[in-house]
C-alpha positions in Angstrom: 8.7 -11.6 -14.4 7.3 -12.4 -17.6 6.3 -9.5 -19.9 2.9 -8.3 -19.2 0.6 -5.7 -19.8 -1.6 -4.7 -17.7 -4.4 -2.0 -18.3 -7.5 -1.0 -17.4 -10.8 -2.7 -18.8 -13.0 -2.0 -21.1 -16.8 -1.6 -20.4 -17.3 -4.7 -22.8 -14.3 -6.9 -21.1 -15.9 -5.6 -17.7 -19.4 -7.2 -18.8 -18.0 -10.2 -19.6 -15.3 -10.7 -16.4 -18.3 -9.6 -14.3 -20.8 -12.6 -15.4 -18.2 -15.1 -15.2 -16.5 -13.5 -11.9 -20.1 -14.4 -9.9 -20.1 -17.9 -11.3 -16.8 -18.7 -9.6 -17.4 -16.5 -6.5 -21.0 -18.7 -6.3 -18.8 -21.8 -7.0 -16.3 -21.3 -4.5 -18.8 -20.5 -1.5 -21.0 -23.8 -2.3 -17.3 -25.7 -2.0 -16.4 -23.6 1.1 -19.6 -24.9 2.7 -20.6 -20.9 2.9 -23.4 -21.2 0.6 -26.2 -23.6 -0.7 -25.5 -24.9 -4.2 -29.2 -23.6 -5.2 -28.9 -20.3 -3.9 -25.1 -19.8 -4.5 -25.9 -18.1 -8.0 -28.5 -15.5 -6.7 -26.3 -14.6 -3.3 -23.3 -14.3 -5.6 -24.9 -11.7 -7.6 -26.9 -9.8 -4.8 -22.9 -9.4 -3.2 -21.6 -8.1 -6.2 -24.7 -5.4 -6.7 -23.9 -4.5 -3.2 -20.2 -3.8 -4.0 -20.7 -2.5 -7.5 -24.0 -0.4 -7.5 -23.1 1.3 -10.5 -21.1 -1.8 -12.1 -18.7 -0.7 -14.2 -18.7 3.0 -13.3 -18.5 2.5 -9.4 -16.6 5.1 -7.7 -13.5 3.6 -6.0 -12.8 0.4 -7.7 -10.3 -0.6 -10.2 -10.6 -3.4 -13.2 -7.4 -4.4 -14.8 -6.9 -6.9 -17.4 -3.6 -9.1 -18.0 -2.5 -9.1 -21.4 0.7 -10.9 -23.4 2.0 -8.2 -26.1 0.2 -10.0 -29.0 -3.0 -9.3 -27.2 -3.5 -12.9 -25.5 -6.0 -12.5 -22.5 -3.8 -13.8 -19.1 -5.8 -12.7 -16.1 -7.7 -9.6 -14.3 -8.0 -8.0 -11.1 -10.5 -6.0 -9.4 -9.5 -3.5 -6.9 -11.1 -1.2 -4.6 -9.4 1.9 -3.4 -10.8 1.8 0.2 -11.2 -1.2 2.6 -15.0 -2.7 2.9 -14.2 -2.9 6.6 -12.9 0.6 7.1 -9.3 -0.1 7.8 -7.3 3.0 6.8 -4.9 4.1 4.0 -5.8 0.2 3.1 -7.0 -0.7 -0.6 -8.5 -4.2 -1.0 -8.0 -7.2 -4.0 -11.6 -8.5 -4.4 -10.4 -10.2 -7.2 -6.9 -11.4 -9.0 -7.3 -14.5 -11.2 -5.1 -15.8 -14.0 -6.3 -17.9 -16.9 -5.3 -21.8 -16.0 -3.3 -21.7 -19.0 -0.7 -19.2 -17.7 -0.7 -20.4 -14.2 2.9 -21.2 -12.9 4.8 -19.3 -14.9 5.0 -15.9 -13.2 1.9 -14.2 -14.7 -0.1 -13.7 -11.1 3.1 -12.2 -9.7 3.3 -9.8 -12.3 -0.1 -8.8 -12.3 -0.2 -8.9 -8.1 2.4 -6.3 -8.7 0.9 -4.5 -11.0 -2.3 -3.9 -8.7 0.0 -3.3 -5.8 1.3 -0.5 -8.3 -2.0 0.7 -9.2 -2.9 1.1 -5.3 0.5 2.9 -4.6 0.2 5.2 -7.6 -3.3 6.2 -6.1 -1.5 7.1 -3.0 -2.9 4.0 -0.9 -0.1 2.6 1.7 -1.6 -0.6 2.1 -3.4 -4.0 0.1 -5.2 -6.4 1.5 -7.2 -9.5 0.3 -9.0 -12.5 1.2 -8.1 -16.0 -0.1 -9.6 -19.5 0.4 -7.6 -22.0 2.9 -7.8 -24.9 0.2 -6.1 -22.3 -2.3 -2.2 -23.4 -1.7 -1.1 -21.9 -4.8 -2.4 -18.5 -3.8 -1.3 -18.7 -0.7 2.3 -19.6 -1.5 2.3 -16.7 -4.2 1.0 -13.9 -1.3 3.4 -15.1 1.3 6.3 -15.1 -1.0 5.2 -11.8 -2.0 5.3 -10.3 1.3 1.4 -10.7 2.6 1.0 -12.2 6.0 -2.1 -13.5 7.9 -3.9 -10.5 9.8 -7.1 -12.3 10.6 -8.6 -16.0 10.4 -12.0 -16.9 10.4 -13.0 -20.9 11.4 -15.9 -22.8 11.1 -17.1 -25.8 12.7 -20.1 -28.2 10.9 -22.4 -28.6 13.8 -24.3 -31.5 11.7 
């Protein structure tokens, strides 16, 4: 694996990441056909506020930043130490993202392994995530890292 430093985000890094993460989530929901484009940013902001009522200080959340030894930004991970639907002994990856310039070079795998280590070191035995169906690169990463499908949502447009 490439050399990567994964550390806690600072409050300033969190604020910058949060704004971008909300926009990306809104865009993903529109692309998936879940939300109308004109409402997506508001819905994404509300969803984020529910999960992070105290922002950076929300209990049970970990915000990690991945950088190269020279300090260059590579990616982020947002982890919840408890599962959003109450699965016992299971943490949840809300976001894991590698900057476009670093994708395909092993940094995603290194960041995922660091996220797993962070959860494991806090005494949690399982880790779960959601991934959009059309994100083939991420699905391949998760499958080759030992993740398996445990639920699947399906949708049909009735238009």
